[in-house]
N, CA, C and O atoms as a GROMACS GRO file, in nm:
protein
  352
    1MET      N    1   0.084  -0.094   0.000
    1MET     CA    2  -0.012  -0.067   0.016
    1MET      C    3   0.072   0.103   0.031
    1MET      O    4   0.154   0.131   0.118
    2PHE      N    5   0.012   0.221  -0.106
    2PHE     CA    6   0.094   0.325  -0.071
    2PHE      C    7   0.065   0.430  -0.112
    2PHE      O    8   0.011   0.416  -0.223
    3ALA      N    9   0.075   0.594  -0.063
    3ALA     CA   10  -0.022   0.739  -0.061
    3ALA      C   11   0.050   0.801  -0.196
    3ALA      O   12   0.168   0.784  -0.226
    4ILE      N   13  -0.079   0.900  -0.294
    4ILE     CA   14  -0.043   0.927  -0.296
    4ILE      C   15  -0.121   1.083  -0.346
    4ILE      O   16  -0.229   1.084  -0.404
    5ILE      N   17  -0.072   1.161  -0.323
    5ILE     CA   18  -0.083   1.310  -0.241
    5ILE      C   19  -0.078   1.406  -0.369
    5ILE      O   20   0.035   1.439  -0.404
    6ILE      N   21  -0.185   1.456  -0.443
    6ILE     CA   22  -0.175   1.561  -0.529
    6ILE      C   23  -0.164   1.696  -0.488
    6ILE      O   24  -0.231   1.722  -0.388
    7ARG      N   25  -0.112   1.770  -0.528
    7ARG     CA   26  -0.100   1.885  -0.504
    7ARG      C   27  -0.096   2.029  -0.619
    7ARG      O   28  -0.010   2.050  -0.704
    8GLY      N   29  -0.171   2.082  -0.601
    8GLY     CA   30  -0.224   2.158  -0.671
    8GLY      C   31  -0.128   2.259  -0.698
    8GLY      O   32  -0.064   2.286  -0.597
    9ALA      N   33  -0.092   2.332  -0.812
    9ALA     CA   34  -0.004   2.457  -0.851
    9ALA      C   35  -0.056   2.555  -0.786
    9ALA      O   36   0.006   2.564  -0.680
   10THR      N   37  -0.124   2.621  -0.791
   10THR     CA   38  -0.225   2.733  -0.756
   10THR      C   39  -0.382   2.654  -0.719
   10THR      O   40  -0.417   2.550  -0.775
   11PRO      N   41  -0.454   2.717  -0.629
   11PRO     CA   42  -0.644   2.753  -0.622
   11PRO      C   43  -0.658   2.710  -0.719
   11PRO      O   44  -0.590   2.730  -0.820
   12ARG      N   45  -0.785   2.615  -0.699
   12ARG     CA   46  -0.848   2.604  -0.835
   12ARG      C   47  -0.796   2.534  -0.979
   12ARG      O   48  -0.848   2.526  -1.091
   13SER      N   49  -0.645   2.479  -0.912
   13SER     CA   50  -0.594   2.373  -1.038
   13SER      C   51  -0.634   2.272  -1.092
   13SER      O   52  -0.569   2.204  -1.171
   14GLY      N   53  -0.762   2.247  -1.047
   14GLY     CA   54  -0.809   2.078  -1.103
   14GLY      C   55  -0.811   1.947  -1.056
   14GLY      O   56  -0.877   1.857  -1.108
   15THR      N   57  -0.704   1.933  -0.909
   15THR     CA   58  -0.738   1.860  -0.809
   15THR      C   59  -0.830   1.766  -0.719
   15THR      O   60  -0.846   1.659  -0.660
   16VAL      N   61  -0.891   1.925  -0.766
   16VAL     CA   62  -1.067   1.797  -0.718
   16VAL      C   63  -1.104   1.720  -0.812
   16VAL      O   64  -1.126   1.599  -0.797
   17CYS      N   65  -1.118   1.804  -0.952
   17CYS     CA   66  -1.114   1.683  -1.033
   17CYS      C   67  -1.019   1.563  -1.054
   17CYS      O   68  -1.071   1.471  -1.118
   18VAL      N   69  -0.903   1.545  -1.018
   18VAL     CA   70  -0.816   1.484  -1.020
   18VAL      C   71  -0.859   1.347  -0.938
   18VAL      O   72  -0.902   1.244  -0.990
   19GLY      N   73  -0.841   1.367  -0.830
   19GLY     CA   74  -0.894   1.315  -0.712
   19GLY      C   75  -1.021   1.267  -0.758
   19GLY      O   76  -1.009   1.155  -0.808
   20GLU      N   77  -1.151   1.316  -0.760
   20GLU     CA   78  -1.257   1.218  -0.828
   20GLU      C   79  -1.233   1.128  -0.944
   20GLU      O   80  -1.311   1.035  -0.963
   21LEU      N   81  -1.145   1.145  -1.015
   21LEU     CA   82  -1.110   1.045  -1.145
   21LEU      C   83  -1.038   0.947  -1.035
   21LEU      O   84  -1.078   0.835  -1.065
   22VAL      N   85  -0.946   0.933  -0.917
   22VAL     CA   86  -0.864   0.841  -0.916
   22VAL      C   87  -1.012   0.788  -0.819
   22VAL      O   88  -0.966   0.687  -0.766
   23ARG      N   89  -1.131   0.798  -0.777
   23ARG     CA   90  -1.224   0.734  -0.681
   23ARG      C   91  -1.289   0.621  -0.782
   23ARG      O   92  -1.364   0.534  -0.739
   24PHE      N   93  -1.247   0.635  -0.939
   24PHE     CA   94  -1.315   0.502  -1.018
   24PHE      C   95  -1.259   0.414  -0.988
   24PHE      O   96  -1.327   0.315  -0.962
   25HIS      N   97  -1.091   0.398  -0.976
   25HIS     CA   98  -1.051   0.260  -1.018
   25HIS      C   99  -1.088   0.203  -0.867
   25HIS      O  100  -1.077   0.265  -0.762
   26PRO      N  101  -1.124   0.096  -0.883
   26PRO     CA  102  -1.152  -0.010  -0.794
   26PRO      C  103  -1.039  -0.070  -0.658
   26PRO      O  104  -1.054  -0.151  -0.566
   27ASP      N  105  -0.954  -0.003  -0.694
   27ASP     CA  106  -0.829  -0.013  -0.583
   27ASP      C  107  -0.748   0.079  -0.522
   27ASP      O  108  -0.645   0.063  -0.458
   28LEU      N  109  -0.849   0.240  -0.570
   28LEU     CA  110  -0.733   0.337  -0.500
   28LEU      C  111  -0.876   0.389  -0.396
   28LEU      O  112  -0.994   0.357  -0.407
   29VAL      N  113  -0.803   0.488  -0.288
   29VAL     CA  114  -0.907   0.587  -0.197
   29VAL      C  115  -0.895   0.672  -0.247
   29VAL      O  116  -0.801   0.667  -0.326
   30ALA      N  117  -0.963   0.791  -0.242
   30ALA     CA  118  -0.954   0.883  -0.294
   30ALA      C  119  -1.046   0.981  -0.118
   30ALA      O  120  -1.166   0.968  -0.092
   31TYR      N  121  -0.969   1.050  -0.050
   31TYR     CA  122  -1.059   1.145   0.087
   31TYR      C  123  -1.059   1.070   0.186
   31TYR      O  124  -1.171   1.052   0.233
   32PRO      N  125  -0.937   0.996   0.260
   32PRO     CA  126  -0.960   0.887   0.356
   32PRO      C  127  -1.040   0.963   0.461
   32PRO      O  128  -1.013   1.083   0.459
   33ASN      N  129  -1.125   0.933   0.547
   33ASN     CA  130  -1.183   1.034   0.612
   33ASN      C  131  -1.253   1.161   0.564
   33ASN      O  132  -1.277   1.254   0.641
   34ASN      N  133  -1.293   1.161   0.403
   34ASN     CA  134  -1.337   1.251   0.341
   34ASN      C  135  -1.275   1.425   0.394
   34ASN      O  136  -1.320   1.534   0.430
   35ILE      N  137  -1.146   1.356   0.369
   35ILE     CA  138  -1.014   1.493   0.395
   35ILE      C  139  -0.985   1.567   0.279
   35ILE      O  140  -0.868   1.547   0.248
   36TRP      N  141  -1.041   1.643   0.203
   36TRP     CA  142  -1.030   1.733   0.088
   36TRP      C  143  -0.877   1.805   0.014
   36TRP      O  144  -0.806   1.784  -0.084
   37GLU      N  145  -0.886   1.940   0.182
   37GLU     CA  146  -0.828   1.989   0.126
   37GLU      C  147  -0.666   1.967   0.254
   37GLU      O  148  -0.698   1.931   0.367
   38ILE      N  149  -0.561   1.982   0.236
   38ILE     CA  150  -0.435   1.937   0.302
   38ILE      C  151  -0.350   2.115   0.284
   38ILE      O  152  -0.265   2.117   0.195
   39ARG      N  153  -0.368   2.240   0.354
   39ARG     CA  154  -0.309   2.331   0.295
   39ARG      C  155  -0.164   2.328   0.414
   39ARG      O  156  -0.128   2.427   0.476
   40PHE      N  157  -0.108   2.214   0.422
   40PHE     CA  158  -0.005   2.223   0.509
   40PHE      C  159   0.144   2.317   0.466
   40PHE      O  160   0.229   2.362   0.543
   41LEU      N  161   0.136   2.324   0.310
   41LEU     CA  162   0.239   2.353   0.262
   41LEU      C  163   0.246   2.508   0.274
   41LEU      O  164   0.350   2.569   0.301
   42GLN      N  165   0.091   2.584   0.244
   42GLN     CA  166   0.072   2.703   0.325
   42GLN      C  167   0.169   2.722   0.393
   42GLN      O  168   0.264   2.797   0.369
   43LEU      N  169   0.146   2.628   0.514
   43LEU     CA  170   0.142   2.735   0.675
   43LEU      C  171   0.326   2.674   0.675
   43LEU      O  172   0.378   2.696   0.785
   44SER      N  173   0.418   2.607   0.576
   44SER     CA  174   0.517   2.588   0.567
   44SER      C  175   0.659   2.692   0.580
   44SER      O  176   0.779   2.667   0.579
   45ASP      N  177   0.592   2.796   0.590
   45ASP     CA  178   0.660   2.940   0.644
   45ASP      C  179   0.671   2.969   0.803
   45ASP      O  180   0.751   3.055   0.841
   46ASP      N  181   0.569   2.880   0.922
   46ASP     CA  182   0.557   2.863   1.016
   46ASP      C  183   0.676   2.750   1.034
   46ASP      O  184   0.780   2.767   1.098
   47THR      N  185   0.636   2.633   0.964
   47THR     CA  186   0.649   2.529   1.024
   47THR      C  187   0.834   2.557   1.150
   47THR      O  188   0.855   2.487   1.249
   48PRO      N  189   0.898   2.630   1.119
   48PRO     CA  190   1.014   2.613   1.172
   48PRO      C  191   0.970   2.683   1.320
   48PRO      O  192   1.034   2.646   1.418
   49GLY      N  193   0.885   2.763   1.333
   49GLY     CA  194   0.830   2.828   1.458
   49GLY      C  195   0.694   2.689   1.528
   49GLY      O  196   0.675   2.690   1.650
   50ILE      N  197   0.637   2.614   1.465
   50ILE     CA  198   0.596   2.566   1.454
   50ILE      C  199   0.669   2.412   1.553
   50ILE      O  200   0.611   2.366   1.651
   51GLN      N  201   0.814   2.351   1.492
   51GLN     CA  202   0.863   2.277   1.561
   51GLN      C  203   0.970   2.378   1.693
   51GLN      O  204   1.025   2.308   1.778
   52ARG      N  205   0.982   2.455   1.696
   52ARG     CA  206   1.010   2.502   1.817
   52ARG      C  207   0.938   2.513   1.910
   52ARG      O  208   0.987   2.471   2.015
   53THR      N  209   0.784   2.574   1.919
   53THR     CA  210   0.708   2.528   2.016
   53THR      C  211   0.713   2.353   2.080
   53THR      O  212   0.721   2.309   2.194
   54PHE      N  213   0.704   2.288   1.949
   54PHE     CA  214   0.681   2.200   2.028
   54PHE      C  215   0.765   2.121   2.056
   54PHE      O  216   0.725   2.017   2.109
   55HIS      N  217   0.902   2.136   2.034
   55HIS     CA  218   1.076   2.120   2.158
   55HIS      C  219   1.008   2.192   2.251
   55HIS      O  220   0.985   2.125   2.352
   56GLN      N  221   0.970   2.293   2.254
   56GLN     CA  222   0.940   2.387   2.370
   56GLN      C  223   0.884   2.371   2.492
   56GLN      O  224   0.898   2.426   2.601
   57GLY      N  225   0.815   2.280   2.445
   57GLY     CA  226   0.670   2.195   2.493
   57GLY      C  227   0.737   2.085   2.596
   57GLY      O  228   0.746   2.116   2.714
   58TYR      N  229   0.790   1.940   2.546
   58TYR     CA  230   0.818   1.876   2.521
   58TYR      C  231   1.012   1.861   2.550
   58TYR      O  232   1.090   1.799   2.479
   59ARG      N  233   1.035   1.919   2.643
   59ARG     CA  234   1.245   1.949   2.601
   59ARG      C  235   1.315   1.807   2.649
   59ARG      O  236   1.433   1.779   2.626
   60HIS      N  237   1.231   1.731   2.713
   60HIS     CA  238   1.300   1.598   2.749
   60HIS      C  239   1.301   1.537   2.628
   60HIS      O  240   1.389   1.454   2.606
   61ASN      N  241   1.192   1.571   2.515
   61ASN     CA  242   1.187   1.454   2.398
   61ASN      C  243   1.304   1.534   2.285
   61ASN      O  244   1.360   1.456   2.208
   62ALA      N  245   1.337   1.672   2.275
   62ALA     CA  246   1.415   1.710   2.167
   62ALA      C  247   1.557   1.706   2.167
   62ALA      O  248   1.633   1.789   2.116
   63GLY      N  249   1.578   1.628   2.213
   63GLY     CA  250   1.746   1.595   2.185
   63GLY      C  251   1.712   1.427   2.136
   63GLY      O  252   1.791   1.338   2.105
   64LYS      N  253   1.585   1.426   2.142
   64LYS     CA  254   1.566   1.247   2.096
   64LYS      C  255   1.494   1.237   1.951
   64LYS      O  256   1.495   1.148   1.866
   65LEU      N  257   1.431   1.366   1.958
   65LEU     CA  258   1.400   1.346   1.804
   65LEU      C  259   1.433   1.437   1.758
   65LEU      O  260   1.353   1.467   1.670
   66GLY      N  261   1.568   1.557   1.771
   66GLY     CA  262   1.650   1.595   1.681
   66GLY      C  263   1.598   1.717   1.614
   66GLY      O  264   1.475   1.715   1.613
   67GLU      N  265   1.650   1.820   1.558
   67GLU     CA  266   1.611   1.927   1.507
   67GLU      C  267   1.564   1.846   1.326
   67GLU      O  268   1.470   1.892   1.261
   68SER      N  269   1.607   1.784   1.299
   68SER     CA  270   1.560   1.778   1.151
   68SER      C  271   1.481   1.594   1.130
   68SER      O  272   1.476   1.518   1.033
   69ASN      N  273   1.419   1.580   1.300
   69ASN     CA  274   1.314   1.491   1.264
   69ASN      C  275   1.178   1.497   1.249
   69ASN      O  276   1.116   1.408   1.191
   70PHE      N  277   1.112   1.623   1.309
   70PHE     CA  278   1.025   1.708   1.357
   70PHE      C  279   0.945   1.723   1.194
   70PHE      O  280   0.825   1.697   1.206
   71LEU      N  281   0.990   1.762   1.031
   71LEU     CA  282   0.898   1.724   0.976
   71LEU      C  283   0.893   1.608   0.877
   71LEU      O  284   0.828   1.638   0.777
   72PRO      N  285   0.929   1.520   0.876
   72PRO     CA  286   0.944   1.376   0.901
   72PRO      C  287   0.861   1.270   0.977
   72PRO      O  288   0.821   1.170   0.916
   73LEU      N  289   0.841   1.284   1.077
   73LEU     CA  290   0.813   1.246   1.183
   73LEU      C  291   0.593   1.385   1.203
   73LEU      O  292   0.487   1.335   1.240
   74PHE      N  293   0.605   1.480   1.177
   74PHE     CA  294   0.503   1.502   1.116
   74PHE      C  295   0.453   1.435   0.993
   74PHE      O  296   0.342   1.385   1.005
   75GLY      N  297   0.512   1.423   0.872
   75GLY     CA  298   0.478   1.386   0.778
   75GLY      C  299   0.404   1.266   0.779
   75GLY      O  300   0.299   1.254   0.716
   76THR      N  301   0.460   1.166   0.857
   76THR     CA  302   0.468   1.008   0.807
   76THR      C  303   0.347   0.977   0.934
   76THR      O  304   0.314   0.859   0.935
   77SER      N  305   0.279   1.063   1.039
   77SER     CA  306   0.204   1.049   1.101
   77SER      C  307   0.072   1.069   1.040
   77SER      O  308  -0.033   1.035   1.095
   78PHE      N  309   0.087   1.159   0.857
   78PHE     CA  310  -0.032   1.197   0.898
   78PHE      C  311  -0.078   1.123   0.784
   78PHE      O  312  -0.199   1.102   0.773
   79VAL      N  313   0.016   1.074   0.684
   79VAL     CA  314   0.025   1.009   0.627
   79VAL      C  315  -0.017   0.879   0.676
   79VAL      O  316  -0.089   0.818   0.597
   80ALA      N  317   0.008   0.820   0.786
   80ALA     CA  318  -0.019   0.682   0.885
   80ALA      C  319  -0.161   0.677   0.928
   80ALA      O  320  -0.210   0.565   0.946
   81TYR      N  321  -0.238   0.789   0.950
   81TYR     CA  322  -0.349   0.854   0.982
   81TYR      C  323  -0.445   0.832   0.881
   81TYR      O  324  -0.558   0.795   0.914
   82LEU      N  325  -0.415   0.850   0.761
   82LEU     CA  326  -0.509   0.863   0.614
   82LEU      C  327  -0.500   0.699   0.618
   82LEU      O  328  -0.613   0.650   0.625
   83TYR      N  329  -0.408   0.616   0.615
   83TYR     CA  330  -0.378   0.470   0.612
   83TYR      C  331  -0.440   0.426   0.674
   83TYR      O  332  -0.427   0.304   0.662
   84SER      N  333  -0.539   0.462   0.772
   84SER     CA  334  -0.603   0.405   0.959
   84SER      C  335  -0.692   0.418   0.885
   84SER      O  336  -0.756   0.315   0.866
   85ARG      N  337  -0.743   0.546   0.806
   85ARG     CA  338  -0.915   0.631   0.751
   85ARG      C  339  -0.968   0.497   0.664
   85ARG      O  340  -1.086   0.460   0.666
   86ALA      N  341  -0.856   0.425   0.583
   86ALA     CA  342  -0.878   0.375   0.404
   86ALA      C  343  -0.908   0.251   0.420
   86ALA      O  344  -0.829   0.175   0.476
   87PRO      N  345  -1.031   0.207   0.372
   87PRO     CA  346  -1.054   0.099   0.381
   87PRO      C  347  -0.977  -0.019   0.324
   87PRO      O  348  -0.932   0.013   0.214
   88THR      N  349  -0.941  -0.158   0.363
   88THR     CA  350  -0.843  -0.265   0.362
   88THR      C  351  -0.925  -0.293   0.198
   88THR      O  352  -0.887  -0.385   0.126
   0.00000   0.00000   0.00000
């Protein structure tokens, strides 16, 4: 099993249309848990601040997670969540 995440270049770029086409394939699941849009990239400028806030709130884990591990862990966690919502 693997995830396909489609990112449009601009708002109204046709990603919903592509998602609707994906739904026609019998072996694919589009929009697990009916999540249509995920605006993580629009928040990417704030990501270093989010990471700092996370590490400040869990100082005992900051050294264990490392500075470069926050984003991969966040992304992996989100993809795992989507997998958990997809039918088998």
